[in-house]
C-alpha positions as CSV (number, residue, x, y, z in Angstrom):
1,M,0.0,0.0,0.0
2,P,1.4,3.4,-1.0
3,A,2.3,6.0,1.7
4,W,-0.9,8.1,1.2
5,G,-3.1,5.3,2.5
6,F,-4.9,4.1,-0.7
7,P,-4.6,0.6,-2.1
8,D,-2.5,0.1,-5.2
9,T,-5.5,0.4,-7.5
10,V,-8.8,2.2,-6.8
11,K,-12.2,2.3,-8.4
12,A,-14.1,5.5,-9.2
13,T,-16.9,4.4,-6.9
14,D,-14.5,3.9,-4.0
15,L,-13.0,7.4,-4.5
16,A,-16.5,8.9,-4.7
17,E,-17.4,7.4,-1.4
18,M,-14.1,8.5,0.3
19,M,-14.4,12.1,-1.1
20,E,-18.2,12.3,-0.7
21,K,-18.6,13.4,-4.3
22,E,-20.7,12.2,-7.3
23,R,-19.1,9.3,-9.2
24,K,-19.8,11.2,-12.5
25,D,-17.5,14.0,-11.3
26,I,-14.8,11.6,-10.2
27,N,-14.9,9.8,-13.6
28,Q,-14.4,13.1,-15.4
29,A,-11.4,13.9,-13.2
30,L,-9.9,10.4,-13.7
31,K,-10.4,10.7,-17.5
32,L,-8.5,14.0,-17.5
33,L,-5.7,12.6,-15.3
34,K,-5.4,9.6,-17.6
35,E,-5.2,11.8,-20.7
36,I,-2.3,13.8,-19.3
37,G,-0.5,10.7,-18.1
38,K,-0.8,11.1,-14.3
39,I,-2.7,7.8,-13.9
40,K,-3.1,4.6,-15.8
41,S,-5.8,2.0,-15.9
42,P,-4.3,-1.5,-15.7
43,K,-7.8,-3.1,-15.7
44,R,-11.0,-1.5,-16.9
45,G,-12.6,0.5,-14.1
46,Y,-9.5,0.5,-11.9
47,F,-6.9,3.2,-11.7
48,V,-3.4,3.5,-10.4
49,A,-0.9,6.5,-10.1
50,D,1.7,6.4,-12.8
51,P,5.1,6.3,-11.0
52,R,6.9,8.1,-13.8
53,P,7.6,11.8,-13.2
């Protein structure tokens, strides 16, 4: 488990619950982060931070 307390991979629904936000908003943010290369999706619906700088 990374230092920030999240598991290696997370789902949008889990993030939405933790942040008390709508899943739709979380999905939009994750899509943007994926496009700019900050996260990747090793399996559909799961996301992980990209360790590259």
